[in-house]
C-alpha positions in Angstrom: 23.3 12.8 -22.9 20.6 13.3 -20.5 20.8 16.6 -18.7 19.4 16.1 -15.1 19.2 19.4 -13.4 20.9 19.9 -10.1 18.8 19.9 -6.9 17.1 23.2 -6.1 18.5 25.4 -3.4 16.8 24.7 0.0 17.2 27.3 2.7 17.7 26.3 6.3 14.6 25.9 8.4 13.7 28.7 10.7 13.6 27.5 14.4 10.3 25.8 15.2 8.6 25.2 18.4 7.4 21.5 18.6 4.0 21.3 20.5 3.8 18.9 23.3 2.1 15.6 22.7 -1.7 16.1 22.9 -4.1 14.3 25.3 -7.2 12.8 24.0 -9.4 15.8 24.8 -6.9 18.4 23.8 -6.2 16.6 20.5 -10.0 16.4 19.7 -10.6 19.8 20.9 -7.9 21.2 18.6 -9.5 19.3 15.7 -13.0 20.8 16.4 -11.5 24.2 17.1 -9.7 24.3 13.8 -12.8 23.2 11.9 -15.1 25.7 13.6 -12.7 28.6 13.4 -12.2 27.9 9.7 -16.0 27.7 9.0 -16.5 31.0 11.1 -13.8 32.7 9.1 -12.0 34.1 12.1 -9.4 36.5 10.8 -5.8 37.1 12.1 -2.6 39.1 11.2 -4.4 42.1 9.9 -7.2 40.7 7.9 -5.7 37.3 6.8 -8.2 34.4 7.4 -7.7 30.8 7.3 -9.6 28.6 4.9 -13.2 28.5 5.1 -13.4 24.7 4.6 -14.6 24.9 1.1 -12.7 23.8 -2.2 -11.1 26.6 -4.2 -12.5 25.0 -7.3 -14.8 22.0 -8.2 -13.1 18.8 -6.9 -13.1 15.5 -8.7 -12.4 13.5 -5.5 -13.7 13.6 -1.9 -11.2 11.4 -0.1 -7.8 10.1 -0.3 -6.4 6.5 0.8 -2.7 7.0 1.0 -0.9 3.6 1.0 2.9 4.0 1.9 5.3 1.2 1.8 8.1 1.9 4.3 11.7 0.9 3.5 11.7 1.4 -0.3 10.0 -0.8 -2.8 12.1 -2.0 -5.8 10.6 -0.3 -8.8 12.3 -2.8 -11.3 10.8 -5.7 -9.4 7.3 -4.0 -9.2 5.8 -1.5 -11.8 8.8 -0.7 -13.9 10.4 -4.0 -15.2 13.9 -3.6 -16.7 15.0 -6.7 -18.7 18.4 -5.1 -19.4 19.2 -5.8 -15.7 18.9 -9.6 -16.5 20.7 -9.2 -19.9 23.9 -7.5 -18.3 23.6 -9.0 -14.9 27.0 -9.6 -13.1 28.6 -7.0 -15.3 29.5 -3.5 -13.8 27.6 -0.5 -15.1 31.0 0.8 -16.7 31.0 -2.5 -18.8 27.5 -1.9 -20.2 26.2 0.5 -23.0 24.8 2.6 -19.8 28.1 3.6 -18.2 27.1 7.3 -18.3 24.3 6.6 -15.6 27.0 7.3 -13.1 28.1 10.7 -14.6 28.7 12.9 -11.4 26.5 15.7 -12.9 23.6 13.2 -13.0 24.0 12.3 -9.5 24.3 15.9 -8.1 20.6 16.1 -7.0 21.5 14.0 -3.8 21.6 16.0 -0.5 24.2 14.2 1.8 23.2 12.9 5.2 25.1 11.2 7.9 26.5 8.2 6.0 25.8 4.8 7.6 27.0 2.4 4.7 23.6 2.5 2.9 22.5 4.7 0.1 25.7 4.3 -2.0 26.0 3.7 -5.6 26.2 -0.1 -6.5 28.1 -0.9 -9.6 27.4 -4.5 -10.5 24.0 -5.0 -12.1 21.7 -7.5 -10.4 19.2 -9.5 -12.5 15.5 -9.2 -12.1 14.4 -11.4 -9.3 10.8 -12.1 -10.4 9.0 -12.4 -13.9 6.6 -9.8 -15.2 3.9 -9.7 -17.9 1.5 -7.5 -19.7 -1.9 -7.0 -18.2 -5.3 -5.5 -19.2 -6.3 -3.9 -22.3 -3.5 -1.3 -21.7 -0.9 -4.0 -21.9 1.1 -2.5 -18.9 3.8 -4.8 -17.6 3.6 -5.5 -13.8 5.8 -8.0 -11.9 4.4 -11.3 -11.0 4.4 -10.3 -7.3 1.5 -8.1 -7.7 -1.1 -10.2 -9.5 -4.2 -8.8 -7.7 -3.2 -5.2 -8.3 -2.2 -6.1 -11.8 -5.9 -7.3 -12.5 -6.8 -3.6 -12.1 -4.0 -2.1 -14.2 -6.6 -0.4 -16.5 -7.5 1.6 -13.5 -4.1 2.8 -12.6 -1.9 5.6 -13.7 1.7 4.5 -12.9 4.3 7.1 -12.7 7.6 5.7 -13.5 9.8 8.8 -13.2 9.8 10.0 -9.5 13.0 11.4 -7.9 13.9 12.6 -4.5 17.0 13.8 -2.6 17.3 12.0 0.7 19.2 8.7 0.2 18.5 7.6 3.7 15.2 6.9 5.5 14.5 10.4 6.1 13.0 10.1 2.7 10.1 8.6 4.5 9.3 12.0 6.0 10.5 13.8 2.7 7.8 12.0 0.7 5.0 13.1 3.0 6.1 16.7 3.6 8.1 17.4 0.4 11.1 18.6 2.5 14.5 17.1 3.3 15.0 16.4 7.0 18.0 18.7 7.1 15.5 21.5 6.4 13.6 20.9 9.7 10.0 19.9 10.2 7.2 20.8 8.0 3.4 19.8 7.7 2.7 16.8 5.6 0.2 16.4 2.7 -2.6 15.0 5.0 -2.2 18.0 7.3 -2.5 20.5 4.5 -5.8 18.6 3.1 -7.2 18.7 6.7 -6.2 22.5 7.0 -7.8 23.3 3.8 -11.0 21.5 3.8 -14.1 21.0 6.0 -15.6 17.9 7.5 -17.4 15.4 5.7 -18.8 13.6 8.7 -18.7 15.4 12.0 -18.7 12.3 13.9 -15.5 11.1 12.7 -11.8 12.4 12.4 -11.1 13.8 9.0 -7.5 12.7 8.9 -6.6 9.2 10.2 -3.3 7.3 10.3 -3.4 3.4 10.3 -0.4 1.3 10.9 2.9 1.9 12.7 5.2 4.7 11.7 8.0 4.1 14.0 10.9 5.7 11.9 9.5 8.7 10.1 8.3 11.9 11.8 5.4 11.1 14.2 3.8 14.5 13.7 1.9 15.8 10.8 0.8 19.5 11.4 4.1 21.0 12.7 3.6 24.8 12.1 0.0 24.2 11.2 -0.6 23.3 14.8 -1.5 19.9 16.4 -5.0 20.4 15.3 -3.9 19.0 12.0 -2.0 15.9 13.2 -3.6 12.7 12.2 -5.6 10.6 14.6 -4.0 7.3 15.1 -6.4 4.4 14.8 -6.2 0.6 15.4 -8.5 -1.7 13.5 -9.9 -2.9 16.8 -13.6 -2.2 17.6 -12.9 -2.9 21.3 -9.9 -0.4 21.4 -9.6 1.7 18.3 -8.3 5.1 19.7 -5.9 6.0 22.4 -7.8 7.4 25.3 -11.0 6.4 23.5 -12.7 5.0 26.6 -12.5 5.7 30.4 -9.7 4.3 32.4 -12.2 2.5 34.7 -15.6 1.0 33.8 -18.5 3.5 34.0 -22.4 3.0 33.5 -24.2 4.6 30.8 -26.3 6.5 33.5 -23.3 7.8 35.3 -21.8 8.8 31.9 -25.1 10.6 31.0 -25.1 12.5 34.5 -21.5 13.8 33.4 -22.5 14.8 30.0 -25.6 16.7 31.3 -23.3 18.5 33.8 -20.9 19.6 31.0 -23.8 20.9 28.9 -25.0 23.1 31.7 -21.6 24.4 32.4 -21.0 24.9 28.7 -24.2 26.7 28.3 -23.3 29.1 31.1 -19.9 29.9 29.6 -21.4 30.5 26.2 -24.0 32.9 27.8 -21.2 34.8 29.1 -19.2 34.9 25.9 -21.8 34.6 23.0 -19.5 35.9 20.3 -16.5 33.7 21.3 -15.9 31.4 18.5 -13.2 29.5 20.4 -15.4 28.8 23.3 -18.1 27.5 21.0 -15.3 25.3 19.4 -14.3 23.9 22.8 -17.8 23.0 23.8 -18.2 21.2 20.2 -14.8 19.4 20.8 -16.1 17.6 23.9 -19.4 16.6 22.0 -17.1 15.5 19.0 -15.0 13.3 21.4 -18.2 11.7 22.7 -19.6 11.1 19.2 -16.2 9.6 18.1 -16.3 7.1 21.0 -19.7 5.9 19.4 -19.0 6.1 15.7 -15.2 5.0 15.4 -15.8 1.4 16.9 -18.8 1.0 14.6 -16.5 2.0 11.6 -14.0 -0.8 12.3 -16.7 -3.5 13.2 -16.6 -6.0 10.3 -19.6 -8.2 11.7 -21.9 -6.9 8.9 -19.6 -7.6 6.1 -20.3 -10.6 3.9 -17.8 -13.6 3.8 -17.2 -12.8 0.1 -16.1 -9.3 1.0 -13.9 -10.3 3.6 -12.5 -13.0 1.5 -11.7 -10.2 -1.3 -9.5 -8.5 1.2 -7.8 -11.6 2.3 -9.0 -11.7 5.8 -9.3 -15.4 5.6 -5.4 -15.7 4.7 -2.9 -15.4 7.6 -0.3 -13.8 5.4 -2.4 -10.7 4.4 -5.1 -10.7 7.1 -3.7 -7.8 9.0 -3.1 -5.5 6.0 -6.5 -6.7 4.7 -8.3 -5.6 7.7 -6.7 -2.3 7.3 -7.8 -1.9 3.7 -11.4 -3.0 4.6 -11.3 -0.3 7.5 -10.1 2.3 4.8 -13.0 1.4 2.6 -15.5 1.7 5.6 -14.0 5.0 6.6 -14.3 6.8 3.2 -17.8 5.4 2.8 -18.6 7.3 6.1 -17.1 10.3 5.1 -13.3 10.4 6.3 -11.3 12.7 4.0 -7.7 11.3 4.2 -6.7 8.0 5.4 -2.9 7.4 5.7 -1.8 3.7 5.8 1.6 2.5 6.5 2.9 -1.0 5.7 6.1 -2.3 7.0 7.1 -0.1 9.9 9.9 -1.2 12.3 13.3 0.0 12.0 14.1 1.5 8.7 11.0 -0.2 7.0 10.2 -3.9 6.1 10.7 -3.4 2.3 14.4 -2.3 3.0 15.9 -5.2 1.2 19.6 -4.7 1.5 19.9 -8.5 1.4 17.6 -11.3 0.5 15.4 -9.0 -1.8 13.6 -11.9 -3.4 12.4 -13.2 -0.1 11.8 -9.9 1.3 9.8 -8.5 -1.6 7.9 -11.7 -2.1 6.6 -11.9 1.5 5.7 -8.2 1.6 4.0 -8.4 -1.7 2.0 -11.4 -0.5 0.8 -9.2 2.5 -0.3 -6.1 0.4 -1.3 -7.2 -3.1 -4.5 -9.1 -2.5 -5.7 -6.4 0.1 -5.0 -3.6 -2.2 -6.6 -5.3 -5.3 -9.6 -6.1 -3.0 -9.7 -2.3 -2.0 -9.9 -1.2 -5.7 -12.4 -3.7 -6.6 -14.6 -3.1 -3.8 -14.4 0.8 -4.1 -15.3 0.3 -7.8 -18.4 -2.0 -7.3 -19.6 0.4 -4.6 -19.4 3.5 -6.8 -16.8 5.0 -4.5 -13.6 4.8 -6.6 -14.7 7.7 -8.8 -14.6 10.0 -5.7 -11.9 8.4 -3.9 -8.1 8.8 -4.8 -6.1 5.7 -3.9 -2.3 6.4 -4.0 0.5 3.6 -3.7 3.7 5.2 -2.8 7.2 4.6 -1.2 10.2 6.6 -0.1 12.5 5.7 -2.9 13.4 2.8 -5.2 16.3 0.4 -5.1 19.5 0.3 -7.0 20.0 -1.4 -10.3 23.3 -2.8 -8.9 23.6 -5.5 -6.2 24.3 -4.7 -2.5 26.3 -7.9 -1.4 25.2 -10.9 -3.2 21.5 -10.7 -3.3 20.3 -7.3 -2.2 19.6 -3.7 -3.6 20.4 -0.4 -1.8 18.5 2.8 -1.6 18.0 4.5 -4.8 16.6 8.2 -5.3 17.2 8.8 -9.0 14.2 7.1 -10.5 11.4 5.1 -9.0 7.7 4.4 -9.4 4.3 5.2 -7.5 0.8 4.9 -8.8 -2.6 6.3 -8.4 -6.2 5.2 -9.0 -9.7 6.7 -8.9 -10.6 10.2 -8.1 -10.7 11.5 -11.4 -7.3 9.9 -12.6 -6.8 8.3 -16.0 -6.7 4.5 -15.9 -4.4 2.2 -17.9 -1.7 4.8 -18.4 2.0 4.8 -17.8 3.6 8.4 -17.4 7.3 9.1 -17.4 10.1 6.6 -17.7 13.5 5.5 -16.3 16.5 4.6 -18.4 17.1 1.0 -19.6 18.5 -0.1 -16.3 16.1 1.8 -14.2 18.8 4.1 -12.9 17.5 7.6 -13.6 14.1 9.2 -14.4 14.7 10.5 -17.9 11.3 11.3 -19.1 8.6 13.5 -17.6 10.5 13.6 -14.3 8.8 14.4 -11.0 9.8 15.4 -7.6 7.5 14.2 -4.7 5.6 17.3 -4.4 4.2 16.9 -8.0 2.3 13.9 -6.5 1.2 16.3 -3.7 0.0 18.9 -6.3 -1.9 16.3 -8.3 -3.8 15.0 -5.2 -4.5 18.6 -3.9 -5.8 19.5 -7.5 -8.2 16.5 -7.5 -9.6 17.7 -4.1 -10.2 21.1 -5.4 -7.3 22.8 -3.4 -4.8 25.5 -4.7 -1.8 25.1 -2.4 -0.8 28.7 -2.9 -4.0 29.8 -1.1 -3.2 27.6 1.9 -0.1 29.4 3.0 0.1 31.1 6.4 1.6 34.6 7.0 5.3 34.4 7.8 5.6 30.9 6.3 6.3 31.5 2.7 6.8 28.3 0.8 9.2 27.5 -2.1 8.1 26.7 -5.4 9.4 23.2 -5.1 7.0 22.8 -1.9 3.9 23.4 -4.0 4.9 21.1 -7.0 3.1 21.0 -10.3 0.0 18.9 -10.8 0.7 16.0 -13.2 -2.0 16.8 -15.8 -1.1 14.1 -18.2 -2.7 11.5 -15.8 -5.7 13.6 -14.9 -8.9 12.5 -16.7 
């Protein structure tokens, strides 16, 4: 019998003070201050100093493109096909050879949340709703809903043995932070990367969020501070940033007068406090904000891209144009030195992939929206020589139940699901871990979500234990363990 360990003990979170929503200038000021203080090695708390912006060891990747599918992608109908679902479809789990999947000891990792009728066990097996086939030299099976991603399967490392503990949509936050919502608010992975590493391009933000995140936690840095929140960006060269341009039209000459005045005032203040790194950082923040007003619109302006490239991302197809633009923007941003780009697909309510009913229509439509753009992103990065230094991650909050919810849906499923990675020093054409024959439990090389975090940090040259703050001791599960089996 499979012996799945019970959940780790999670202490209640200490009371946290949530910072107020930043304005444009204060937000970019905090970004610049954090970066400059890190580089200057300003010490606090009796000799402790924050990161100096340098990796702890030689990195294999420079940037991360984090693709997150909100709502919960069915692992069985994407990257972990299970023909036993079709063979035993319509039978209860108890009537199959897999009855022990619902052994209470195996289900003990779930941490209860307020019940809402979802996240329950579904007993009657639901047949696969899509075909699947082998692809590439590796012969890895992928569902027919993802043909463009499947073309690059020999570049992917598919992890089929993920698990988490939140059976409701707080799992969206949990996958990003590693912590259950009942614990409180914690920094997410992008914030830790931003905290630990210096800038690759001082004209662009180093942590960018693209797409709506209406359900899961809207902040990133939490106790690291708002300096490490992602900068939200729209793929619109006329209006890419909140507060990115003056409320009223202003001429270049008038703007120049204002900048000159600020420079003189800053120079006077610096003369009064020549050793004050915070003042120097504040000065730099205003300069950074101005540079971003110039550089960010250029980064999301596709007028210089060829028609072939635009078509590669599906910009000529209405069903995937929006996400295709986001993928093309992600490539242009890493090309220009942005460190971490977080892209959400399917926000709104609990998430567009949340197929409690009509799973076939839901996943088919969503896959059409993302498959070609993601396949195009991998191909474009590879042919430009960027994939080796860019780690692409495809993730979702949890999987979906092998059993049916209603007549044609699947419920939330935390006990086994799939993610994949490509590029950035990750092996290609490999499958790591496995679920059981009906896709219920991760049974081989099981990984909690922070193992994904640890793998990404390792590829970026970061040791998470060297990123801790005084008074904020992290649990072992917060750090996770790198998945060395998929690292080249």
